[in-house]
MIKE-117637 format. One record per residue: residue number from 1; y, x, z of N, C-alpha, C in turn; residue in one letter. Coordinates in nm, 2 decimals, padded with zeros to 4 digits. Layout:
SITE num    n.v    n.u    n.w   ca.v   ca.u   ca.w    c.v    c.u    c.w residu
SITE NUM      Y      X      Z      Y      X      Z      Y      X      Z      A
...
***
This chain:
SITE num    n.v    n.u    n.w   ca.v   ca.u   ca.w    c.v    c.u    c.w residu
SITE   1 -00.14  00.06 -00.02  00.02 -00.01 -00.03  00.13  00.07  00.01      M
SITE   2  00.15  00.17  00.02  00.27  00.29  00.07  00.28  00.38 -00.05      I
SITE   3  00.17  00.39 -00.08  00.15  00.47 -00.27  00.26  00.42 -00.39      R
SITE   4  00.21  00.25 -00.36  00.35  00.28 -00.55  00.47  00.26 -00.41      P
SITE   5  00.47  00.22 -00.29  00.66  00.19 -00.27  00.70  00.32 -00.31      I
SITE   6  00.61  00.44 -00.23  00.68  00.57 -00.22  00.72  00.57 -00.38      L
SITE   7  00.60  00.57 -00.44  00.63  00.62 -00.59  00.75  00.56 -00.66      H
SITE   8  00.77  00.42 -00.65  00.89  00.38 -00.71  01.00  00.36 -00.64      Y
SITE   9  00.96  00.39 -00.51  01.12  00.43 -00.40  01.16  00.54 -00.52      G
SITE  10  01.10  00.66 -00.53  01.09  00.82 -00.56  01.19  00.78 -00.73      F
SITE  11  01.15  00.65 -00.80  01.17  00.66 -00.98  01.30  00.61 -00.94      H
SITE  12  01.35  00.50 -00.85  01.43  00.39 -00.89  01.53  00.41 -00.75      L
SITE  13  01.50  00.45 -00.60  01.59  00.46 -00.51  01.64  00.57 -00.47      I
SITE  14  01.59  00.69 -00.47  01.65  00.81 -00.45  01.67  00.88 -00.59      L
SITE  15  01.70  00.87 -00.69  01.77  00.86 -00.77  01.90  00.83 -00.79      P
SITE  16  01.94  00.73 -00.73  02.05  00.70 -00.70  02.17  00.76 -00.59      L
SITE  17  02.07  00.84 -00.45  02.14  00.94 -00.38  02.11  01.03 -00.43      L
SITE  18  02.06  01.08 -00.51  02.04  01.22 -00.62  02.20  01.24 -00.70      I
SITE  19  02.21  01.10 -00.77  02.32  01.12 -00.80  02.44  01.11 -00.80      A
SITE  20  02.48  01.01 -00.65  02.58  01.01 -00.54  02.63  01.21 -00.50      I
SITE  21  02.49  01.21 -00.48  02.53  01.34 -00.35  02.57  01.43 -00.47      L
SITE  22  02.47  01.48 -00.61  02.48  01.59 -00.67  02.58  01.59 -00.80      F
SITE  23  02.61  01.45 -00.82  02.69  01.45 -00.97  02.82  01.30 -00.91      F
SITE  24  02.86  01.33 -00.83  02.97  01.24 -00.76  03.03  01.19 -00.84      P
SITE  25  03.12  01.30 -00.96  03.18  01.28 -01.04  03.16  01.15 -01.16      K
SITE  26  03.05  01.18 -01.19  02.96  01.05 -01.29  02.87  01.06 -01.22      Q
SITE  27  02.87  00.97 -01.14  02.74  00.96 -01.06  02.63  00.79 -01.14      W
SITE  28  02.71  00.72 -01.20  02.69  00.63 -01.28  02.60  00.68 -01.41      K
SITE  29  02.70  00.78 -01.46  02.60  00.80 -01.58  02.43  00.90 -01.57      R
SITE  30  02.47  00.93 -01.43  02.36  01.03 -01.34  02.27  00.96 -01.35      A
SITE  31  02.28  00.80 -01.28  02.20  00.79 -01.25  02.14  00.66 -01.36      Y
SITE  32  02.21  00.69 -01.42  02.14  00.56 -01.55  02.06  00.65 -01.61      I
SITE  33  02.07  00.81 -01.63  01.99  00.93 -01.73  01.87  00.92 -01.64      L
SITE  34  01.89  00.94 -01.49  01.76  00.93 -01.39  01.61  00.80 -01.45      F
SITE  35  01.75  00.71 -01.40  01.67  00.59 -01.49  01.58  00.57 -01.60      I
SITE  36  01.70  00.66 -01.69  01.62  00.60 -01.85  01.47  00.74 -01.87      A
SITE  37  01.49  00.82 -01.73  01.38  00.94 -01.78  01.24  00.82 -01.77      A
SITE  38  01.24  00.75 -01.70  01.13  00.66 -01.71  01.06  00.63 -01.81      M
SITE  39  01.14  00.66 -01.94  01.09  00.60 -02.07  00.97  00.70 -02.13      L
SITE  40  00.99  00.83 -02.08  00.86  00.93 -02.11  00.74  00.87 -02.06      I
SITE  41  00.75  00.73 -01.98  00.63  00.66 -02.01  00.59  00.61 -02.08      D
SITE  42  00.64  00.62 -02.18  00.59  00.54 -02.32  00.44  00.60 -02.37      I
SITE  43  00.41  00.74 -02.36  00.28  00.75 -02.38  00.19  00.74 -02.32      D
SITE  44  00.20  00.59 -02.20  00.11  00.61 -02.15  00.02  00.45 -02.22      H
SITE  45  00.11  00.45 -02.35  00.05  00.31 -02.45 -00.07  00.41 -02.54      I
SITE  46 -00.09  00.54 -02.53 -00.20  00.62 -02.60 -00.32  00.63 -02.54      L
SITE  47 -00.30  00.58 -02.38 -00.42  00.63 -02.32 -00.51  00.50 -02.27      A
SITE  48 -00.63  00.51 -02.34 -00.76  00.38 -02.25 -00.81  00.39 -02.08      D
SITE  49 -00.78  00.32 -02.00 -00.68  00.16 -02.06 -00.56  00.26 -01.99      P
SITE  50 -00.42  00.15 -02.06 -00.32  00.21 -02.04 -00.28  00.26 -01.89      I
SITE  51 -00.30  00.16 -01.77 -00.25  00.19 -01.66 -00.41  00.25 -01.60      F
SITE  52 -00.40  00.31 -01.54 -00.50  00.34 -01.42 -00.47  00.42 -01.29      D
SITE  53 -00.43  00.31 -01.17 -00.40  00.40 -01.05 -00.46  00.49 -01.02      P
SITE  54 -00.59  00.52 -01.05 -00.61  00.65 -01.03 -00.63  00.76 -01.16      N
SITE  55 -00.56  00.75 -01.22 -00.55  00.89 -01.30 -00.43  00.96 -01.28      R
SITE  56 -00.42  01.09 -01.28 -00.32  01.17 -01.24 -00.27  01.21 -01.37      C
SITE  57 -00.10  01.09 -01.39 -00.03  01.16 -01.55 -00.03  01.27 -01.61      S
SITE  58  00.00  01.41 -01.48  00.04  01.54 -01.52 -00.07  01.59 -01.61      I
SITE  59 -00.05  01.64 -01.72 -00.17  01.71 -01.75 -00.21  01.61 -01.86      G
SITE  60 -00.27  01.50 -01.87 -00.31  01.40 -01.92 -00.23  01.33 -02.03      Y
SITE  61 -00.12  01.27 -02.03 -00.06  01.21 -02.11  00.06  01.28 -02.18      H
SITE  62  00.11  01.31 -02.33  00.15  01.39 -02.38  00.28  01.44 -02.37      P
SITE  63  00.36  01.35 -02.26  00.53  01.36 -02.20  00.53  01.38 -02.11      L
SITE  64  00.39  01.42 -02.07  00.34  01.48 -01.90  00.28  01.56 -01.92      H
SITE  65  00.27  01.62 -02.04  00.22  01.76 -02.10  00.33  01.89 -01.98      S
SITE  66  00.23  02.01 -01.94  00.29  02.10 -01.94  00.37  02.18 -02.01      Y
SITE  67  00.39  02.20 -02.15  00.41  02.19 -02.24  00.60  02.10 -02.24      Y
SITE  68  00.58  02.00 -02.21  00.71  01.89 -02.21  00.79  01.93 -02.08      A
SITE  69  00.69  01.97 -01.99  00.77  01.97 -01.82  00.83  02.11 -01.87      I
SITE  70  00.77  02.22 -01.96  00.86  02.35 -01.99  00.99  02.30 -02.05      A
SITE  71  00.97  02.24 -02.16  01.10  02.13 -02.21  01.17  02.14 -02.13      V
SITE  72  01.13  02.04 -02.03  01.19  01.97 -01.96  01.35  02.07 -01.84      Y
SITE  73  01.23  02.17 -01.81  01.28  02.30 -01.80  01.40  02.37 -01.83      G
SITE  74  01.38  02.40 -01.93  01.48  02.48 -02.02  01.60  02.37 -02.04      V
SITE  75  01.56  02.24 -02.07  01.68  02.13 -02.08  01.77  02.11 -01.96      L
SITE  76  01.74  02.15 -01.84  01.86  02.19 -01.68  01.90  02.30 -01.69      S
SITE  77  01.90  02.35 -01.79  01.97  02.51 -01.77  02.09  02.48 -01.86      F
SITE  78  02.13  02.41 -01.96  02.24  02.41 -02.03  02.32  02.26 -02.03      F
SITE  79  02.49  02.28 -02.00  02.54  02.17 -01.98  02.53  02.05 -02.01      S
SITE  80  02.52  02.03 -02.17  02.47  01.94 -02.19  02.38  01.87 -02.22      K
SITE  81  02.29  01.95 -02.15  02.14  01.84 -02.14  02.10  01.85 -01.99      T
SITE  82  02.14  01.89 -01.89  02.16  01.94 -01.77  02.08  01.81 -01.69      R
SITE  83  02.18  01.71 -01.69  02.12  01.59 -01.69  01.98  01.54 -01.63      I
SITE  84  01.98  01.51 -01.81  01.89  01.46 -01.81  01.77  01.57 -01.81      I
SITE  85  01.80  01.70 -01.83  01.67  01.77 -01.79  01.64  01.77 -01.61      G
SITE  86  01.76  01.73 -01.60  01.67  01.77 -01.41  01.64  01.61 -01.36      L
SITE  87  01.65  01.49 -01.45  01.62  01.31 -01.46  01.43  01.34 -01.51      A
SITE  88  01.45  01.45 -01.61  01.27  01.41 -01.63  01.20  01.49 -01.57      L
SITE  89  01.29  01.60 -01.51  01.18  01.69 -01.43  01.12  01.63 -01.27      I
SITE  90  01.30  01.56 -01.24  01.22  01.43 -01.12  01.15  01.35 -01.13      W
SITE  91  01.10  01.28 -01.21  01.05  01.20 -01.27  00.85  01.27 -01.27      H
SITE  92  00.89  01.37 -01.30  00.77  01.49 -01.33  00.71  01.47 -01.20      I
SITE  93  00.84  01.53 -01.12  00.79  01.55 -00.96  00.74  01.44 -00.84      L
SITE  94  00.81  01.29 -00.88  00.78  01.19 -00.87  00.60  01.17 -00.89      T
SITE  95  00.60  01.17 -01.02  00.43  01.15 -01.05  00.33  01.24 -00.99      D
SITE  96  00.41  01.39 -00.99  00.28  01.46 -00.91  00.31  01.43 -00.72      Y
SITE  97  00.42  01.41 -00.68  00.35  01.32 -00.57  00.26  01.21 -00.55      L
SITE  98  00.23  01.15 -00.69  00.21  01.04 -00.68  00.02  01.11 -00.68      D
SITE  99  00.03  01.22 -00.76 -00.18  01.28 -00.81 -00.17  01.31 -00.64      C
SITE 100 -00.06  01.36 -00.56 -00.14  01.42 -00.42 -00.12  01.31 -00.32      L
SITE 101 -00.12  01.25 -00.38 -00.17  01.09 -00.28 -00.29  00.99 -00.33      M
SITE 102 -00.36  01.07 -00.42 -00.43  00.97 -00.50 -00.58  01.04 -00.38      M
***
């Protein structure tokens, strides 16, 4: 019961706090980008079954692969793509936390 609450809290609520604390001048834009980072979950439609609560996304889905994670890390080093890179890394860390709780 606690696992989904933590997972979705890390996806929806904590990004708001991160946006306000670390990007105070553009917190609304940052929060929208953090929420938009959930779009990488589109790669779940390639899996069978599409949703498996006992499957770790990291390393399984293409946009959750180690290569993709490396790209997200590179994005965070450039000022124009920093927020989206950090948002994508946050998404991956949240999914990784979910993997640890299985």
